TIZA-743513 format. One line per field, with one value per residue: residue in one letter; y, x, z of N, C-alpha, C in turn. Coordinates in nm, 3 decimals. Layout:
<nodes>
type: A:...
n.y: Y:...
n.x: X:...
n.z: Z:...
ca.y: Y:...
ca.x: X:...
ca.z: Z:...
c.y: Y:...
c.x: X:...
c.z: Z:...
</nodes>
This chain:
<nodes>
type: X:X:X:X:X:X:X:X:X:X:X:X:X:X:X:X:X:X:X:X:X:X:X:X:X:X:X:X:X:X:X:X:X:X:X:X:X:X:X:X:X:X:X:X:X:X:X:X:X:X:X:X:X:X:X:X:X:X:X:X:X:X:X:X:X:X:X:X:X:X:X:X:X:X:X:X:X:X:X:X:X:X:X:X:X:X:X:X:X:X:X:X:X:X:X:X:X:X:X:X:X:X:X:X:X:X:X:X:X:X:X:X:X:X:X:X:X:X:X:X:X:X:X:X:X:X:X:X:X:X:X:X:X:X:X:X:X:X:X:X:X:X:X:X:X:X:X:X:X:X:X:X:X:X:X:X:X:X:X:X:X:X:X:X:X:X:X:X:X:X:X:X:X:X:X:X:X:X:X:X:X:X:X:X:X:X:X:X:X:X:X:X:X:X:X:X:X:X:X:X:X:X:X
n.y: -4.644:-4.623:-4.724:-5.001:-5.068:-5.075:-5.178:-5.443:-5.463:-5.452:-5.646:-5.794:-5.738:-5.876:-6.134:-6.169:-6.125:-6.354:-6.533:-6.492:-6.555:-6.773:-6.921:-6.845:-6.969:-7.113:-7.033:-6.749:-6.850:-7.033:-6.828:-6.689:-6.781:-6.863:-6.570:-6.621:-6.698:-6.678:-6.776:-6.774:-6.957:-7.180:-6.982:-6.973:-6.850:-6.688:-6.773:-6.846:-6.830:-6.915:-6.873:-6.882:-7.075:-7.269:-7.572:-7.842:-7.945:-7.860:-7.558:-7.604:-7.843:-7.825:-7.607:-7.750:-7.906:-7.716:-7.661:-7.906:-7.932:-7.797:-7.458:-7.281:-7.234:-7.256:-7.262:-6.934:-6.989:-6.861:-6.823:-6.809:-6.708:-6.868:-7.125:-7.414:-7.247:-7.205:-7.173:-7.203:-7.214:-7.376:-7.642:-7.667:-7.788:-7.933:-8.185:-8.177:-8.330:-8.533:-8.610:-8.642:-8.462:-8.312:-8.043:-7.922:-7.660:-7.556:-7.229:-7.119:-6.870:-6.717:-6.549:-6.295:-6.239:-6.086:-6.124:-6.136:-5.917:-5.818:-6.019:-6.028:-5.784:-5.780:-6.022:-5.888:-5.718:-5.835:-6.001:-5.861:-5.787:-6.005:-5.966:-6.020:-6.056:-6.175:-6.366:-6.621:-6.642:-6.834:-6.987:-7.075:-7.175:-7.041:-6.783:-6.684:-6.478:-6.271:-6.227:-6.249:-5.938:-5.839:-5.822:-5.750:-5.472:-5.340:-5.386:-5.258:-4.955:-4.973:-4.884:-5.101:-5.316:-5.594:-5.829:-6.029:-6.364:-6.490:-6.856:-7.094:-7.390:-7.669:-7.659:-7.947:-7.905:-7.699:-7.631:-7.393:-7.440:-7.548:-7.552:-7.446:-7.687:-7.838:-7.787:-7.729:-7.595:-7.400:-7.263:-7.146:-7.015:-6.777:-6.634:-6.590:-6.408:-6.193:-6.101:-6.033:-5.810:-5.635:-5.553:-5.419:-5.187:-5.060:-5.197
n.x: -0.840:-0.753:-0.908:-0.847:-0.719:-0.810:-1.010:-0.921:-0.800:-1.056:-1.164:-0.959:-1.010:-1.248:-1.229:-1.048:-1.264:-1.371:-1.247:-1.177:-1.396:-1.478:-1.227:-1.315:-1.555:-1.594:-1.612:-1.807:-2.001:-2.159:-2.218:-2.381:-2.628:-2.659:-2.671:-2.928:-3.061:-3.174:-3.217:-3.293:-3.374:-3.546:-3.784:-3.926:-4.258:-4.526:-4.685:-4.695:-4.670:-4.710:-4.572:-4.774:-4.689:-4.578:-4.584:-4.536:-4.530:-4.312:-4.322:-4.550:-4.486:-4.259:-4.376:-4.528:-4.385:-4.249:-4.483:-4.522:-4.316:-4.353:-4.247:-4.495:-4.799:-4.956:-5.043:-5.053:-5.204:-5.116:-5.299:-5.325:-5.490:-5.691:-5.619:-5.788:-6.036:-6.015:-5.865:-5.495:-5.424:-5.641:-5.562:-5.314:-5.324:-5.451:-5.291:-5.098:-5.296:-5.320:-5.143:-5.051:-5.103:-5.269:-5.550:-5.633:-5.455:-5.382:-5.436:-5.656:-5.582:-5.734:-5.656:-5.605:-5.371:-5.120:-4.839:-4.526:-4.525:-4.805:-4.918:-4.772:-4.923:-5.173:-5.155:-5.024:-5.110:-5.380:-5.267:-5.143:-5.363:-5.502:-5.299:-5.036:-4.717:-4.458:-4.339:-4.297:-4.174:-4.254:-4.112:-3.961:-3.633:-3.454:-3.654:-3.660:-3.453:-3.513:-3.854:-3.832:-3.690:-3.875:-4.142:-4.019:-3.974:-4.242:-4.383:-4.224:-4.327:-4.550:-4.533:-4.524:-4.396:-4.299:-4.188:-4.050:-3.884:-3.723:-3.747:-3.629:-3.732:-3.669:-3.577:-3.599:-3.611:-3.374:-3.047:-2.837:-2.582:-2.492:-2.705:-2.697:-2.589:-2.834:-3.146:-3.398:-3.321:-3.133:-3.324:-3.483:-3.247:-3.208:-3.538:-3.578:-3.330:-3.426:-3.609:-3.569:-3.355:-3.615:-3.722:-3.514:-3.530:-3.714:-3.922
n.z: -7.897:-7.659:-7.483:-7.533:-7.320:-7.081:-7.116:-7.143:-6.849:-6.693:-6.746:-6.622:-6.387:-6.282:-6.343:-6.126:-5.963:-5.964:-5.951:-5.667:-5.570:-5.572:-5.461:-5.176:-5.189:-4.962:-4.782:-4.718:-4.802:-4.664:-4.379:-4.535:-4.555:-4.260:-4.224:-4.175:-4.000:-3.662:-3.372:-3.037:-2.846:-2.640:-2.363:-2.077:-2.126:-2.219:-2.430:-2.702:-3.041:-3.334:-3.636:-3.954:-4.338:-4.354:-4.494:-4.354:-4.130:-3.891:-3.820:-3.597:-3.489:-3.343:-3.191:-3.053:-2.884:-2.696:-2.511:-2.445:-2.297:-2.050:-2.119:-2.250:-2.171:-2.403:-2.722:-3.003:-3.333:-3.637:-3.891:-4.229:-4.502:-4.774:-4.858:-4.996:-4.978:-4.696:-4.314:-4.328:-4.034:-3.899:-4.089:-4.004:-3.704:-3.682:-3.759:-3.619:-3.374:-3.473:-3.466:-3.243:-3.057:-2.790:-2.840:-2.722:-2.661:-2.877:-3.023:-3.250:-3.515:-3.804:-4.010:-4.295:-4.362:-4.599:-4.561:-4.352:-4.201:-4.199:-4.069:-3.835:-3.756:-3.741:-3.507:-3.310:-3.128:-3.067:-2.859:-2.679:-2.603:-2.409:-2.235:-2.290:-2.196:-2.244:-2.508:-2.726:-3.028:-3.349:-3.607:-3.931:-3.943:-4.148:-4.206:-3.940:-3.853:-3.977:-3.970:-3.699:-3.614:-3.801:-3.627:-3.364:-3.449:-3.553:-3.314:-3.119:-3.298:-3.229:-2.973:-2.775:-2.468:-2.522:-2.448:-2.702:-2.808:-3.059:-3.178:-3.323:-3.586:-3.756:-4.077:-4.361:-4.563:-4.565:-4.509:-4.309:-4.336:-4.545:-4.771:-5.021:-5.166:-5.296:-5.474:-5.353:-5.183:-5.245:-5.334:-5.152:-4.938:-5.239:-5.246:-4.959:-4.873:-5.066:-5.028:-4.780:-4.822:-4.961:-4.773:-4.600:-4.796:-4.791:-4.934
ca.y: -4.726:-4.586:-4.844:-5.148:-5.186:-5.054:-5.396:-5.565:-5.456:-5.453:-5.807:-5.934:-5.761:-5.952:-6.289:-6.197:-6.104:-6.466:-6.655:-6.476:-6.594:-6.955:-6.954:-6.807:-7.006:-7.258:-6.890:-6.672:-6.938:-7.077:-6.641:-6.642:-6.953:-6.876:-6.463:-6.568:-6.727:-6.641:-6.872:-6.747:-7.101:-7.154:-6.963:-6.945:-6.728:-6.565:-6.768:-6.973:-6.823:-7.024:-6.811:-6.903:-7.025:-7.411:-7.677:-7.954:-7.880:-7.815:-7.532:-7.657:-7.905:-7.751:-7.474:-7.871:-7.964:-7.601:-7.663:-8.039:-7.937:-7.646:-7.317:-7.215:-7.327:-7.294:-7.145:-6.929:-7.053:-6.779:-6.906:-6.676:-6.736:-6.950:-7.332:-7.474:-7.229:-7.216:-7.118:-7.256:-7.296:-7.539:-7.772:-7.713:-7.808:-8.084:-8.252:-8.135:-8.382:-8.633:-8.658:-8.680:-8.328:-8.254:-7.962:-7.755:-7.647:-7.451:-7.116:-7.109:-6.723:-6.717:-6.382:-6.257:-6.160:-6.167:-6.074:-6.142:-5.770:-5.821:-6.127:-5.919:-5.639:-5.842:-6.102:-5.834:-5.616:-5.948:-6.076:-5.788:-5.779:-6.088:-5.938:-6.106:-5.968:-6.217:-6.435:-6.708:-6.632:-7.015:-6.987:-7.176:-7.115:-6.958:-6.711:-6.654:-6.343:-6.133:-6.224:-6.100:-5.814:-5.764:-5.862:-5.650:-5.369:-5.393:-5.353:-5.090:-4.871:-4.947:-4.807:-5.195:-5.319:-5.749:-5.944:-6.139:-6.451:-6.638:-7.004:-7.138:-7.446:-7.671:-7.722:-8.097:-7.824:-7.592:-7.634:-7.335:-7.459:-7.603:-7.449:-7.426:-7.789:-7.830:-7.694:-7.633:-7.503:-7.261:-7.165:-7.050:-6.931:-6.698:-6.589:-6.513:-6.233:-6.090:-6.081:-5.942:-5.689:-5.541:-5.480:-5.273:-5.083:-5.088:-5.265
ca.x: -0.721:-0.663:-1.024:-0.843:-0.626:-0.892:-1.103:-0.834:-0.781:-1.094:-1.143:-0.856:-1.066:-1.379:-1.197:-0.990:-1.322:-1.478:-1.201:-1.161:-1.532:-1.517:-1.185:-1.356:-1.705:-1.673:-1.649:-1.931:-2.131:-2.224:-2.245:-2.559:-2.743:-2.673:-2.743:-3.124:-3.116:-3.181:-3.188:-3.320:-3.382:-3.664:-3.802:-4.106:-4.316:-4.709:-4.757:-4.606:-4.704:-4.699:-4.682:-4.776:-4.676:-4.553:-4.633:-4.479:-4.578:-4.206:-4.346:-4.669:-4.467:-4.204:-4.429:-4.621:-4.273:-4.215:-4.569:-4.473:-4.161:-4.355:-4.228:-4.583:-4.923:-5.074:-4.977:-5.134:-5.166:-5.126:-5.390:-5.369:-5.683:-5.665:-5.557:-5.906:-6.135:-5.987:-5.788:-5.396:-5.463:-5.681:-5.499:-5.176:-5.368:-5.533:-5.116:-5.062:-5.400:-5.316:-4.933:-5.063:-5.076:-5.405:-5.683:-5.663:-5.288:-5.359:-5.529:-5.621:-5.607:-5.771:-5.593:-5.595:-5.227:-4.975:-4.688:-4.548:-4.508:-4.939:-4.893:-4.749:-4.995:-5.259:-5.097:-4.967:-5.257:-5.490:-5.165:-5.231:-5.569:-5.505:-5.213:-4.910:-4.524:-4.344:-4.385:-4.201:-4.247:-4.223:-4.101:-3.852:-3.465:-3.475:-3.730:-3.652:-3.417:-3.634:-3.955:-3.810:-3.685:-4.076:-4.177:-4.020:-4.072:-4.417:-4.443:-4.192:-4.395:-4.704:-4.475:-4.461:-4.288:-4.344:-4.058:-4.034:-3.765:-3.733:-3.777:-3.632:-3.809:-3.595:-3.655:-3.542:-3.513:-3.286:-2.927:-2.805:-2.415:-2.518:-2.773:-2.647:-2.577:-2.939:-3.159:-3.438:-3.207:-3.095:-3.419:-3.515:-3.209:-3.256:-3.636:-3.510:-3.267:-3.481:-3.734:-3.498:-3.307:-3.672:-3.754:-3.416:-3.528:-3.872:-4.034
ca.z: -7.903:-7.538:-7.428:-7.545:-7.232:-6.975:-7.134:-7.063:-6.703:-6.629:-6.797:-6.510:-6.244:-6.342:-6.343:-6.005:-5.903:-5.972:-5.900:-5.571:-5.526:-5.562:-5.385:-5.089:-5.120:-4.797:-4.611:-4.748:-4.859:-4.564:-4.404:-4.653:-4.476:-4.125:-4.119:-4.207:-3.902:-3.508:-3.268:-2.896:-2.800:-2.557:-2.264:-1.984:-2.130:-2.183:-2.474:-2.819:-3.154:-3.477:-3.812:-4.140:-4.438:-4.363:-4.550:-4.368:-4.004:-3.870:-3.663:-3.478:-3.425:-3.225:-3.083:-2.907:-2.816:-2.590:-2.417:-2.318:-2.203:-2.051:-2.174:-2.274:-2.186:-2.561:-2.865:-3.111:-3.473:-3.726:-4.013:-4.312:-4.567:-4.898:-4.855:-5.044:-4.863:-4.553:-4.268:-4.256:-3.873:-3.899:-4.136:-3.877:-3.571:-3.690:-3.862:-3.428:-3.329:-3.554:-3.414:-3.076:-2.923:-2.741:-2.911:-2.644:-2.636:-3.017:-3.037:-3.412:-3.517:-3.882:-4.068:-4.473:-4.362:-4.713:-4.582:-4.213:-4.145:-4.180:-3.965:-3.656:-3.728:-3.701:-3.377:-3.208:-3.067:-3.048:-2.786:-2.632:-2.539:-2.407:-2.160:-2.267:-2.246:-2.283:-2.645:-2.818:-3.244:-3.401:-3.813:-3.961:-3.940:-4.252:-4.161:-3.771:-3.858:-4.061:-3.882:-3.556:-3.725:-3.803:-3.567:-3.303:-3.554:-3.533:-3.168:-3.119:-3.361:-3.146:-2.877:-2.655:-2.377:-2.503:-2.500:-2.811:-2.775:-3.154:-3.155:-3.525:-3.601:-3.864:-4.235:-4.400:-4.698:-4.585:-4.390:-4.298:-4.344:-4.644:-4.869:-5.214:-5.199:-5.320:-5.539:-5.292:-5.055:-5.323:-5.404:-5.066:-4.971:-5.243:-5.163:-4.843:-4.927:-5.159:-4.899:-4.634:-4.899:-5.034:-4.692:-4.533:-4.845:-4.742:-5.012
c.y: -4.702:-4.710:-4.922:-5.152:-5.166:-5.141:-5.434:-5.546:-5.468:-5.574:-5.910:-5.914:-5.851:-6.083:-6.328:-6.211:-6.259:-6.564:-6.629:-6.545:-6.698:-6.994:-7.029:-6.901:-7.096:-7.159:-6.852:-6.734:-6.987:-6.940:-6.634:-6.720:-6.853:-6.719:-6.464:-6.633:-6.740:-6.711:-6.822:-6.855:-7.118:-7.115:-6.975:-6.785:-6.754:-6.730:-6.796:-6.893:-6.831:-6.947:-6.929:-6.982:-7.182:-7.527:-7.757:-7.950:-7.874:-7.751:-7.541:-7.742:-7.828:-7.686:-7.610:-7.918:-7.891:-7.621:-7.765:-8.020:-7.784:-7.471:-7.254:-7.275:-7.323:-7.204:-7.092:-6.954:-6.933:-6.929:-6.866:-6.807:-6.794:-7.035:-7.343:-7.368:-7.241:-7.200:-7.182:-7.290:-7.397:-7.647:-7.770:-7.782:-7.885:-8.180:-8.250:-8.212:-8.472:-8.658:-8.691:-8.545:-8.300:-8.130:-7.857:-7.696:-7.582:-7.336:-7.128:-6.955:-6.689:-6.545:-6.412:-6.250:-6.267:-6.183:-6.165:-6.009:-5.824:-5.891:-6.049:-5.808:-5.659:-5.920:-5.994:-5.724:-5.739:-6.010:-5.985:-5.733:-5.974:-6.083:-6.014:-6.031:-6.034:-6.330:-6.509:-6.743:-6.767:-6.969:-7.104:-7.103:-7.007:-6.768:-6.639:-6.538:-6.266:-6.176:-6.160:-5.957:-5.761:-5.691:-5.724:-5.458:-5.297:-5.355:-5.205:-5.019:-4.893:-4.929:-4.966:-5.236:-5.474:-5.766:-6.053:-6.246:-6.501:-6.800:-7.087:-7.296:-7.535:-7.735:-7.831:-8.017:-7.716:-7.621:-7.515:-7.344:-7.528:-7.602:-7.523:-7.558:-7.898:-7.736:-7.597:-7.505:-7.384:-7.116:-7.123:-6.978:-6.737:-6.589:-6.492:-6.423:-6.167:-6.047:-5.948:-5.805:-5.615:-5.487:-5.369:-5.206:-5.044:-5.130:-5.342
c.x: -0.655:-0.826:-0.936:-0.810:-0.700:-0.991:-1.089:-0.803:-0.931:-1.160:-1.083:-0.956:-1.139:-1.313:-1.127:-1.081:-1.377:-1.369:-1.194:-1.283:-1.527:-1.374:-1.288:-1.490:-1.706:-1.657:-1.753:-2.023:-2.228:-2.279:-2.335:-2.652:-2.728:-2.713:-2.896:-3.161:-3.101:-3.246:-3.208:-3.257:-3.486:-3.668:-3.923:-4.114:-4.458:-4.756:-4.645:-4.693:-4.642:-4.726:-4.710:-4.728:-4.520:-4.651:-4.623:-4.466:-4.453:-4.273:-4.483:-4.621:-4.396:-4.260:-4.504:-4.546:-4.247:-4.338:-4.548:-4.428:-4.179:-4.301:-4.378:-4.710:-5.020:-4.955:-5.073:-5.109:-5.182:-5.192:-5.420:-5.475:-5.631:-5.652:-5.720:-5.945:-6.118:-5.851:-5.643:-5.407:-5.522:-5.672:-5.373:-5.192:-5.440:-5.413:-5.111:-5.131:-5.355:-5.209:-4.929:-5.067:-5.233:-5.472:-5.599:-5.516:-5.295:-5.481:-5.540:-5.674:-5.600:-5.710:-5.599:-5.454:-5.172:-4.864:-4.674:-4.535:-4.730:-4.945:-4.916:-4.833:-5.132:-5.257:-5.066:-5.069:-5.357:-5.392:-5.218:-5.304:-5.527:-5.410:-5.053:-4.830:-4.452:-4.399:-4.303:-4.230:-4.125:-4.246:-3.962:-3.689:-3.477:-3.539:-3.712:-3.597:-3.460:-3.818:-3.936:-3.749:-3.847:-4.145:-4.174:-3.993:-4.183:-4.423:-4.358:-4.297:-4.517:-4.724:-4.514:-4.402:-4.259:-4.236:-4.078:-3.929:-3.835:-3.669:-3.719:-3.691:-3.699:-3.656:-3.610:-3.488:-3.440:-3.177:-2.828:-2.583:-2.415:-2.602:-2.739:-2.635:-2.743:-2.995:-3.249:-3.392:-3.153:-3.243:-3.520:-3.398:-3.203:-3.446:-3.651:-3.449:-3.310:-3.620:-3.658:-3.439:-3.468:-3.718:-3.705:-3.404:-3.659:-3.987:-4.121
c.z: -7.770:-7.441:-7.414:-7.365:-7.078:-6.992:-7.055:-6.925:-6.629:-6.650:-6.640:-6.402:-6.208:-6.318:-6.241:-5.961:-5.856:-5.911:-5.755:-5.434:-5.488:-5.489:-5.227:-5.056:-5.025:-4.747:-4.616:-4.758:-4.698:-4.351:-4.428:-4.574:-4.312:-4.052:-4.137:-4.069:-3.770:-3.424:-3.141:-2.758:-2.670:-2.428:-2.193:-2.054:-2.173:-2.293:-2.606:-2.947:-3.272:-3.625:-3.906:-4.244:-4.456:-4.397:-4.470:-4.268:-3.886:-3.710:-3.576:-3.382:-3.286:-3.189:-2.982:-2.841:-2.693:-2.513:-2.351:-2.188:-2.085:-2.017:-2.111:-2.252:-2.302:-2.667:-3.004:-3.255:-3.561:-3.858:-4.102:-4.421:-4.697:-4.952:-4.846:-4.983:-4.739:-4.474:-4.249:-4.131:-3.819:-4.005:-3.997:-3.766:-3.584:-3.711:-3.685:-3.385:-3.357:-3.495:-3.270:-2.928:-2.882:-2.834:-2.853:-2.631:-2.771:-2.999:-3.229:-3.418:-3.694:-3.924:-4.221:-4.488:-4.551:-4.709:-4.364:-4.153:-4.136:-4.095:-3.833:-3.699:-3.720:-3.552:-3.267:-3.126:-3.042:-2.879:-2.656:-2.527:-2.464:-2.266:-2.162:-2.305:-2.216:-2.369:-2.742:-2.982:-3.253:-3.513:-3.808:-3.989:-3.970:-4.268:-4.066:-3.796:-3.892:-4.037:-3.762:-3.555:-3.762:-3.659:-3.427:-3.357:-3.508:-3.388:-3.105:-3.182:-3.347:-2.976:-2.759:-2.580:-2.400:-2.513:-2.619:-2.808:-2.964:-3.142:-3.306:-3.480:-3.767:-4.003:-4.249:-4.542:-4.676:-4.487:-4.359:-4.395:-4.524:-4.798:-4.953:-5.257:-5.265:-5.390:-5.454:-5.193:-5.122:-5.355:-5.284:-5.028:-5.053:-5.223:-5.022:-4.830:-4.988:-5.125:-4.822:-4.716:-4.905:-4.900:-4.529:-4.662:-4.874:-4.911:-4.950
</nodes>
């Protein structure tokens, strides 16, 4: 008989928690979105690095604009394999050229990376060989905070001294302040938080 009051208390507590979450959703839902975003803004650097994983061209177009504005002389474009027997960088650079940007602005970097950490492990040594001291890391806004943490972590593990700034590219399907209003926004946020938490526990 002693269990029934405890069960009632548990149900009341859970119900109250759900109500509080619902009432406070206008506060914590945007924070979940904005926590994924880190944008240092552009600054003069030796090179821009465009990460793979963008199928709409927003990342490479953001890099192209930074080159046009004089922040960097060129962009190294990461190109994971698996795109119908080709590398992503080939498609990205061709896309930017069709948009009117000179092909000479872009340095293809074919790789076999399966994760952002794989990209960092491949790209950073290549940049060191190019004597790069300052780089702009270009990726989608929802990916920017995690990508920056990973690149800085890999750079520290290699005892490097490279300055890495994140520059976020917009994504038409993710808006930090209202991501929960669309199914695609929900999927992107869930996926990115899953990867963020997995990285935090070392997976």
